[in-house]
Biopython code that builds the backbone (N, CA, C, O; Angstrom):
import numpy as np
from Bio.PDB.StructureBuilder import StructureBuilder

atoms = [
    (1, "HIS", "N", (-53.621, -30.892, -19.060)),
    (1, "HIS", "CA", (-52.557, -31.517, -19.814)),
    (1, "HIS", "C", (-51.865, -32.541, -18.913)),
    (1, "HIS", "O", (-51.440, -32.216, -17.805)),
    (2, "THR", "N", (-51.759, -33.755, -19.391)),
    (2, "THR", "CA", (-51.134, -34.829, -18.626)),
    (2, "THR", "C", (-49.773, -35.137, -19.226)),
    (2, "THR", "O", (-49.641, -35.319, -20.436)),
    (3, "HIS", "N", (-48.767, -35.194, -18.368)),
    (3, "HIS", "CA", (-47.411, -35.514, -18.821)),
    (3, "HIS", "C", (-47.003, -36.855, -18.228)),
    (3, "HIS", "O", (-47.058, -37.052, -17.014)),
    (4, "THR", "N", (-46.600, -37.758, -19.084)),
    (4, "THR", "CA", (-46.193, -39.088, -18.636)),
    (4, "THR", "C", (-44.777, -39.347, -19.126)),
    (4, "THR", "O", (-44.454, -39.086, -20.285)),
    (5, "SER", "N", (-43.953, -39.851, -18.256)),
    (5, "SER", "CA", (-42.590, -40.216, -18.673)),
    (5, "SER", "C", (-42.296, -41.623, -18.203)),
    (5, "SER", "O", (-42.785, -42.070, -17.165)),
    (6, "SER", "N", (-41.511, -42.290, -18.967)),
    (6, "SER", "CA", (-41.105, -43.633, -18.547)),
    (6, "SER", "C", (-39.594, -43.647, -18.425)),
    (6, "SER", "O", (-38.879, -43.227, -19.335)),
    (7, "ALA", "N", (-39.131, -44.120, -17.321)),
    (7, "ALA", "CA", (-37.687, -44.215, -17.082)),
    (7, "ALA", "C", (-37.293, -45.678, -17.108)),
    (7, "ALA", "O", (-37.967, -46.530, -16.528)),
    (8, "SER", "N", (-36.212, -45.951, -17.775)),
    (8, "SER", "CA", (-35.750, -47.339, -17.791)),
    (8, "SER", "C", (-34.964, -47.614, -16.523)),
    (8, "SER", "O", (-34.148, -46.800, -16.090)),
    (9, "ALA", "N", (-35.217, -48.753, -15.945)),
    (9, "ALA", "CA", (-34.526, -49.124, -14.706)),
    (9, "ALA", "C", (-33.105, -49.543, -15.032)),
    (9, "ALA", "O", (-32.867, -50.292, -15.978)),
    (10, "HIS", "N", (-32.179, -49.059, -14.252)),
    (10, "HIS", "CA", (-30.763, -49.417, -14.420)),
    (10, "HIS", "C", (-30.213, -49.765, -13.042)),
    (10, "HIS", "O", (-30.208, -48.937, -12.131)),
    (11, "SER", "N", (-29.762, -50.972, -12.911)),
    (11, "SER", "CA", (-29.164, -51.339, -11.635)),
    (11, "SER", "C", (-27.667, -51.085, -11.704)),
    (11, "SER", "O", (-27.015, -51.396, -12.700)),
    (12, "MET", "N", (-27.144, -50.527, -10.655)),
    (12, "MET", "CA", (-25.727, -50.203, -10.592)),
    (12, "MET", "C", (-24.924, -51.461, -10.302)),
    (12, "MET", "O", (-25.261, -52.231, -9.402)),
    (13, "LYS", "N", (-23.869, -51.662, -11.063)),
    (13, "LYS", "CA", (-22.979, -52.803, -10.864)),
    (13, "LYS", "C", (-21.768, -52.313, -10.069)),
    (13, "LYS", "O", (-21.041, -51.423, -10.510)),
    (14, "VAL", "N", (-21.566, -52.901, -8.906)),
    (14, "VAL", "CA", (-20.486, -52.488, -8.003)),
    (14, "VAL", "C", (-19.513, -53.638, -7.816)),
    (14, "VAL", "O", (-19.917, -54.762, -7.520)),
    (15, "ALA", "N", (-18.239, -53.355, -7.987)),
    (15, "ALA", "CA", (-17.185, -54.332, -7.713)),
    (15, "ALA", "C", (-16.525, -53.919, -6.401)),
    (15, "ALA", "O", (-16.219, -52.745, -6.193)),
    (16, "VAL", "N", (-16.311, -54.883, -5.529)),
    (16, "VAL", "CA", (-15.673, -54.617, -4.236)),
    (16, "VAL", "C", (-14.449, -55.507, -4.135)),
    (16, "VAL", "O", (-14.526, -56.715, -4.359)),
    (17, "VAL", "N", (-13.331, -54.906, -3.799)),
    (17, "VAL", "CA", (-12.092, -55.660, -3.651)),
    (17, "VAL", "C", (-11.559, -55.440, -2.240)),
    (17, "VAL", "O", (-11.693, -54.352, -1.680)),
    (18, "GLY", "N", (-10.964, -56.462, -1.680)),
    (18, "GLY", "CA", (-10.380, -56.362, -0.345)),
    (18, "GLY", "C", (-9.019, -55.700, -0.425)),
    (18, "GLY", "O", (-8.854, -54.700, -1.123)),
    (19, "CYS", "N", (-8.062, -56.235, 0.268)),
    (19, "CYS", "CA", (-6.711, -55.669, 0.281)),
    (19, "CYS", "C", (-6.099, -55.748, -1.110)),
    (19, "CYS", "O", (-5.869, -56.838, -1.634)),
    (20, "SER", "N", (-5.838, -54.589, -1.706)),
    (20, "SER", "CA", (-5.310, -54.575, -3.076)),
    (20, "SER", "C", (-3.793, -54.573, -3.119)),
    (20, "SER", "O", (-3.200, -54.985, -4.116)),
    (21, "HIS", "N", (-3.163, -54.117, -2.055)),
    (21, "HIS", "CA", (-1.693, -54.081, -1.969)),
    (21, "HIS", "C", (-1.061, -53.445, -3.203)),
    (21, "HIS", "O", (-0.008, -53.886, -3.664)),
    (22, "GLY", "N", (-1.706, -52.406, -3.737)),
    (22, "GLY", "CA", (-1.139, -51.662, -4.858)),
    (22, "GLY", "C", (-1.192, -52.373, -6.192)),
    (22, "GLY", "O", (-0.545, -51.925, -7.138)),
    (23, "GLU", "N", (-1.926, -53.448, -6.308)),
    (23, "GLU", "CA", (-1.983, -54.234, -7.541)),
    (23, "GLU", "C", (-3.133, -53.775, -8.437)),
    (23, "GLU", "O", (-4.029, -54.561, -8.745)),
    (24, "LEU", "N", (-3.115, -52.523, -8.853)),
    (24, "LEU", "CA", (-4.208, -51.991, -9.656)),
    (24, "LEU", "C", (-4.328, -52.679, -11.013)),
    (24, "LEU", "O", (-5.440, -52.895, -11.495)),
    (25, "ASP", "N", (-3.209, -53.025, -11.633)),
    (25, "ASP", "CA", (-3.286, -53.721, -12.924)),
    (25, "ASP", "C", (-4.100, -55.002, -12.802)),
    (25, "ASP", "O", (-4.950, -55.277, -13.650)),
    (26, "LYS", "N", (-3.854, -55.782, -11.769)),
    (26, "LYS", "CA", (-4.586, -57.039, -11.580)),
    (26, "LYS", "C", (-6.071, -56.784, -11.348)),
    (26, "LYS", "O", (-6.917, -57.516, -11.862)),
    (27, "ILE", "N", (-6.386, -55.757, -10.585)),
    (27, "ILE", "CA", (-7.788, -55.427, -10.310)),
    (27, "ILE", "C", (-8.495, -55.033, -11.604)),
    (27, "ILE", "O", (-9.579, -55.535, -11.902)),
    (28, "TYR", "N", (-7.880, -54.134, -12.371)),
    (28, "TYR", "CA", (-8.503, -53.687, -13.622)),
    (28, "TYR", "C", (-8.625, -54.826, -14.629)),
    (28, "TYR", "O", (-9.618, -54.907, -15.351)),
    (29, "GLU", "N", (-7.629, -55.703, -14.685)),
    (29, "GLU", "CA", (-7.709, -56.860, -15.583)),
    (29, "GLU", "C", (-8.859, -57.785, -15.182)),
    (29, "GLU", "O", (-9.568, -58.310, -16.041)),
    (30, "THR", "N", (-9.037, -57.979, -13.891)),
    (30, "THR", "CA", (-10.124, -58.834, -13.403)),
    (30, "THR", "C", (-11.484, -58.218, -13.728)),
    (30, "THR", "O", (-12.396, -58.922, -14.162)),
    (31, "ILE", "N", (-11.622, -56.926, -13.521)),
    (31, "ILE", "CA", (-12.882, -56.248, -13.843)),
    (31, "ILE", "C", (-13.177, -56.367, -15.335)),
    (31, "ILE", "O", (-14.306, -56.659, -15.729)),
    (32, "GLU", "N", (-12.164, -56.142, -16.156)),
    (32, "GLU", "CA", (-12.350, -56.267, -17.610)),
    (32, "GLU", "C", (-12.792, -57.677, -17.985)),
    (32, "GLU", "O", (-13.669, -57.847, -18.831)),
    (33, "HIS", "N", (-12.195, -58.685, -17.365)),
    (33, "HIS", "CA", (-12.572, -60.079, -17.628)),
    (33, "HIS", "C", (-14.040, -60.324, -17.266)),
    (33, "HIS", "O", (-14.785, -60.927, -18.039)),
    (34, "ILE", "N", (-14.443, -59.856, -16.095)),
    (34, "ILE", "CA", (-15.833, -60.037, -15.641)),
    (34, "ILE", "C", (-16.797, -59.315, -16.578)),
    (34, "ILE", "O", (-17.843, -59.859, -16.934)),
    (35, "GLU", "N", (-16.452, -58.097, -16.977)),
    (35, "GLU", "CA", (-17.323, -57.337, -17.870)),
    (35, "GLU", "C", (-17.530, -58.057, -19.199)),
    (35, "GLU", "O", (-18.645, -58.104, -19.719)),
    (36, "LYS", "N", (-16.457, -58.613, -19.742)),
    (36, "LYS", "CA", (-16.569, -59.340, -21.014)),
    (36, "LYS", "C", (-17.328, -60.652, -20.848)),
    (36, "LYS", "O", (-18.192, -60.987, -21.658)),
    (37, "LYS", "N", (-16.996, -61.393, -19.787)),
    (37, "LYS", "CA", (-17.608, -62.705, -19.553)),
    (37, "LYS", "C", (-19.106, -62.581, -19.315)),
    (37, "LYS", "O", (-19.894, -63.348, -19.870)),
    (38, "ASP", "N", (-19.496, -61.621, -18.495)),
    (38, "ASP", "CA", (-20.907, -61.477, -18.109)),
    (38, "ASP", "C", (-21.660, -60.441, -18.950)),
    (38, "ASP", "O", (-22.851, -60.213, -18.740)),
    (39, "GLU", "N", (-20.956, -59.816, -19.904)),
    (39, "GLU", "CA", (-21.545, -58.787, -20.758)),
    (39, "GLU", "C", (-22.226, -57.698, -19.937)),
    (39, "GLU", "O", (-23.391, -57.362, -20.152)),
    (40, "ILE", "N", (-21.460, -57.156, -18.988)),
    (40, "ILE", "CA", (-21.947, -56.074, -18.128)),
    (40, "ILE", "C", (-20.901, -54.969, -18.102)),
    (40, "ILE", "O", (-19.803, -55.114, -18.641)),
    (41, "SER", "N", (-21.259, -53.882, -17.474)),
    (41, "SER", "CA", (-20.325, -52.780, -17.259)),
    (41, "SER", "C", (-20.312, -52.467, -15.767)),
    (41, "SER", "O", (-21.353, -52.204, -15.165)),
    (42, "ILE", "N", (-19.136, -52.499, -15.192)),
    (42, "ILE", "CA", (-18.989, -52.167, -13.775)),
    (42, "ILE", "C", (-19.062, -50.645, -13.642)),
    (42, "ILE", "O", (-18.322, -49.921, -14.307)),
    (43, "ASP", "N", (-19.958, -50.169, -12.780)),
    (43, "ASP", "CA", (-20.155, -48.729, -12.601)),
    (43, "ASP", "C", (-19.293, -48.130, -11.500)),
    (43, "ASP", "O", (-18.946, -46.950, -11.545)),
    (44, "LEU", "N", (-18.950, -48.949, -10.512)),
    (44, "LEU", "CA", (-18.239, -48.425, -9.345)),
    (44, "LEU", "C", (-17.315, -49.493, -8.782)),
    (44, "LEU", "O", (-17.694, -50.659, -8.672)),
    (45, "LEU", "N", (-16.111, -49.094, -8.430)),
    (45, "LEU", "CA", (-15.144, -49.980, -7.784)),
    (45, "LEU", "C", (-14.890, -49.447, -6.380)),
    (45, "LEU", "O", (-14.524, -48.284, -6.208)),
    (46, "ILE", "N", (-15.084, -50.298, -5.379)),
    (46, "ILE", "CA", (-14.800, -49.935, -3.992)),
    (46, "ILE", "C", (-13.622, -50.773, -3.525)),
    (46, "ILE", "O", (-13.679, -52.002, -3.539)),
    (47, "CYS", "N", (-12.559, -50.105, -3.113)),
    (47, "CYS", "CA", (-11.358, -50.782, -2.613)),
    (47, "CYS", "C", (-11.352, -50.674, -1.090)),
    (47, "CYS", "O", (-11.316, -49.573, -0.540)),
    (48, "CYS", "N", (-11.386, -51.809, -0.423)),
    (48, "CYS", "CA", (-11.373, -51.868, 1.041)),
    (48, "CYS", "C", (-10.047, -52.478, 1.490)),
    (48, "CYS", "O", (-9.341, -53.090, 0.687)),
    (49, "GLY", "N", (-9.718, -52.319, 2.729)),
    (49, "GLY", "CA", (-8.511, -52.958, 3.253)),
    (49, "GLY", "C", (-7.247, -52.194, 2.898)),
    (49, "GLY", "O", (-7.290, -50.995, 2.624)),
    (50, "ASP", "N", (-6.125, -52.894, 2.906)),
    (50, "ASP", "CA", (-4.821, -52.283, 2.608)),
    (50, "ASP", "C", (-4.745, -51.915, 1.133)),
    (50, "ASP", "O", (-4.883, -52.775, 0.263)),
    (51, "PHE", "N", (-4.528, -50.656, 0.861)),
    (51, "PHE", "CA", (-4.459, -50.198, -0.531)),
    (51, "PHE", "C", (-3.015, -50.106, -1.013)),
    (51, "PHE", "O", (-2.717, -50.481, -2.147)),
    (52, "GLN", "N", (-2.140, -49.624, -0.185)),
    (52, "GLN", "CA", (-0.711, -49.456, -0.481)),
    (52, "GLN", "C", (-0.475, -48.624, -1.735)),
    (52, "GLN", "O", (-0.101, -49.145, -2.786)),
    (53, "ALA", "N", (-0.697, -47.344, -1.601)),
    (53, "ALA", "CA", (-0.489, -46.396, -2.688)),
    (53, "ALA", "C", (0.973, -45.967, -2.729)),
    (53, "ALA", "O", (1.313, -44.850, -2.339)),
    (54, "VAL", "N", (1.826, -46.857, -3.202)),
    (54, "VAL", "CA", (3.266, -46.588, -3.281)),
    (54, "VAL", "C", (3.541, -45.844, -4.590)),
    (54, "VAL", "O", (3.432, -46.411, -5.677)),
    (55, "ARG", "N", (3.901, -44.562, -4.464)),
    (55, "ARG", "CA", (4.094, -43.707, -5.635)),
    (55, "ARG", "C", (5.499, -43.764, -6.198)),
    (55, "ARG", "O", (5.708, -43.557, -7.393)),
    (56, "ASN", "N", (6.475, -44.051, -5.322)),
    (56, "ASN", "CA", (7.881, -43.969, -5.734)),
    (56, "ASN", "C", (8.747, -44.720, -4.716)),
    (56, "ASN", "O", (8.243, -45.166, -3.685)),
    (57, "PRO", "N", (10.040, -44.860, -4.999)),
    (57, "PRO", "CA", (10.919, -45.577, -4.065)),
    (57, "PRO", "C", (10.968, -44.963, -2.656)),
    (57, "PRO", "O", (11.181, -45.685, -1.682)),
    (58, "ASN", "N", (10.775, -43.653, -2.540)),
    (58, "ASN", "CA", (10.762, -43.025, -1.212)),
    (58, "ASN", "C", (9.580, -43.523, -0.387)),
    (58, "ASN", "O", (9.727, -43.808, 0.801)),
    (59, "ASP", "N", (8.410, -43.628, -1.014)),
    (59, "ASP", "CA", (7.241, -44.182, -0.319)),
    (59, "ASP", "C", (7.526, -45.614, 0.127)),
    (59, "ASP", "O", (7.195, -46.012, 1.244)),
    (60, "LEU", "N", (8.145, -46.373, -0.768)),
    (60, "LEU", "CA", (8.434, -47.772, -0.473)),
    (60, "LEU", "C", (9.351, -47.895, 0.741)),
    (60, "LEU", "O", (9.154, -48.763, 1.591)),
    (61, "ALA", "N", (10.352, -47.025, 0.816)),
    (61, "ALA", "CA", (11.302, -47.056, 1.931)),
    (61, "ALA", "C", (10.645, -46.698, 3.257)),
    (61, "ALA", "O", (11.127, -47.098, 4.317)),
    (62, "CYS", "N", (9.544, -45.947, 3.207)),
    (62, "CYS", "CA", (8.852, -45.514, 4.431)),
    (62, "CYS", "C", (7.722, -46.447, 4.853)),
    (62, "CYS", "O", (7.085, -46.211, 5.879)),
    (63, "MET", "N", (7.461, -47.495, 4.088)),
    (63, "MET", "CA", (6.353, -48.400, 4.420)),
    (63, "MET", "C", (6.598, -49.091, 5.750)),
    (63, "MET", "O", (7.684, -49.608, 6.010)),
    (64, "ALA", "N", (5.576, -49.090, 6.581)),
    (64, "ALA", "CA", (5.672, -49.711, 7.902)),
    (64, "ALA", "C", (5.283, -51.186, 7.803)),
    (64, "ALA", "O", (4.202, -51.595, 8.227)),
    (65, "CYS", "N", (6.193, -51.965, 7.232)),
    (65, "CYS", "CA", (5.983, -53.410, 7.135)),
    (65, "CYS", "C", (7.348, -54.071, 6.997)),
    (65, "CYS", "O", (8.329, -53.396, 6.684)),
    (66, "PRO", "N", (7.427, -55.377, 7.225)),
    (66, "PRO", "CA", (8.702, -56.061, 7.042)),
    (66, "PRO", "C", (9.223, -55.872, 5.613)),
    (66, "PRO", "O", (8.442, -55.854, 4.662)),
    (67, "VAL", "N", (10.521, -55.735, 5.469)),
    (67, "VAL", "CA", (11.149, -55.489, 4.177)),
    (67, "VAL", "C", (10.730, -56.519, 3.132)),
    (67, "VAL", "O", (10.572, -56.170, 1.963)),
    (68, "LYS", "N", (10.546, -57.778, 3.524)),
    (68, "LYS", "CA", (10.196, -58.819, 2.547)),
    (68, "LYS", "C", (8.836, -58.576, 1.879)),
    (68, "LYS", "O", (8.549, -59.163, 0.835)),
    (69, "TYR", "N", (7.999, -57.721, 2.470)),
    (69, "TYR", "CA", (6.686, -57.426, 1.889)),
    (69, "TYR", "C", (6.670, -56.133, 1.072)),
    (69, "TYR", "O", (5.639, -55.788, 0.495)),
    (70, "ARG", "N", (7.773, -55.425, 1.015)),
    (70, "ARG", "CA", (7.829, -54.167, 0.280)),
    (70, "ARG", "C", (7.983, -54.433, -1.217)),
    (70, "ARG", "O", (8.899, -55.130, -1.653)),
    (71, "ALA", "N", (7.066, -53.861, -1.984)),
    (71, "ALA", "CA", (7.116, -54.002, -3.442)),
    (71, "ALA", "C", (6.446, -52.792, -4.070)),
    (71, "ALA", "O", (5.474, -52.270, -3.524)),
    (72, "MET", "N", (6.947, -52.344, -5.200)),
    (72, "MET", "CA", (6.363, -51.200, -5.900)),
    (72, "MET", "C", (4.976, -51.538, -6.443)),
    (72, "MET", "O", (4.092, -50.682, -6.443)),
    (73, "ASN", "N", (4.777, -52.740, -6.892)),
    (73, "ASN", "CA", (3.522, -53.162, -7.519)),
    (73, "ASN", "C", (3.141, -52.193, -8.637)),
    (73, "ASN", "O", (4.036, -51.699, -9.323)),
    (74, "THR", "N", (1.869, -51.901, -8.853)),
    (74, "THR", "CA", (1.511, -51.129, -10.050)),
    (74, "THR", "C", (0.785, -49.811, -9.786)),
    (74, "THR", "O", (0.410, -49.129, -10.739)),
    (75, "PHE", "N", (0.576, -49.434, -8.532)),
    (75, "PHE", "CA", (-0.117, -48.170, -8.259)),
    (75, "PHE", "C", (0.598, -46.984, -8.890)),
    (75, "PHE", "O", (-0.057, -46.077, -9.404)),
    (76, "TYR", "N", (1.924, -46.969, -8.863)),
    (76, "TYR", "CA", (2.702, -45.827, -9.358)),
    (76, "TYR", "C", (2.353, -45.480, -10.800)),
    (76, "TYR", "O", (2.491, -44.321, -11.192)),
    (77, "LYS", "N", (1.909, -46.433, -11.594)),
    (77, "LYS", "CA", (1.568, -46.191, -12.988)),
    (77, "LYS", "C", (0.325, -45.303, -13.134)),
    (77, "LYS", "O", (0.131, -44.665, -14.168)),
    (78, "TYR", "N", (-0.502, -45.269, -12.102)),
    (78, "TYR", "CA", (-1.751, -44.506, -12.146)),
    (78, "TYR", "C", (-1.656, -43.198, -11.395)),
    (78, "TYR", "O", (-2.590, -42.396, -11.421)),
    (79, "PHE", "N", (-0.537, -42.971, -10.725)),
    (79, "PHE", "CA", (-0.338, -41.752, -9.947)),
    (79, "PHE", "C", (0.328, -40.700, -10.814)),
    (79, "PHE", "O", (1.318, -40.985, -11.488)),
    (80, "SER", "N", (-0.204, -39.487, -10.803)),
    (80, "SER", "CA", (0.439, -38.420, -11.583)),
    (80, "SER", "C", (0.638, -37.184, -10.747)),
    (80, "SER", "O", (1.165, -36.185, -11.238)),
]
sb = StructureBuilder()
sb.init_structure("model")
sb.init_model(0)
sb.init_chain("A")
sb.init_seg("    ")
for serial, (resi, resn, name, xyz) in enumerate(atoms, 1):
    if name == "N":
        sb.init_residue(resn, " ", resi, " ")
    sb.init_atom(name, np.array(xyz, "f"), 0.0, 1.0, " ", f" {name:<3s}", serial, name[0])
structure = sb.get_structure()
């Protein structure tokens, strides 16, 4: 008895972003734009560099950077 199977090839689509600085809304909006424009689906997002996962004002107050660069941005919306 011979068993034959055919698998369809699927290439993984990977999005890579550099320093996000907590701007998740902008990243997700950009991915959505690319997916619609190119008619693809992004399978994996890799965030490199400064992520700045600021969850609340206490995190913001503890950030080791000049005050002028401190901002809540949008990470807090995704943190639960």
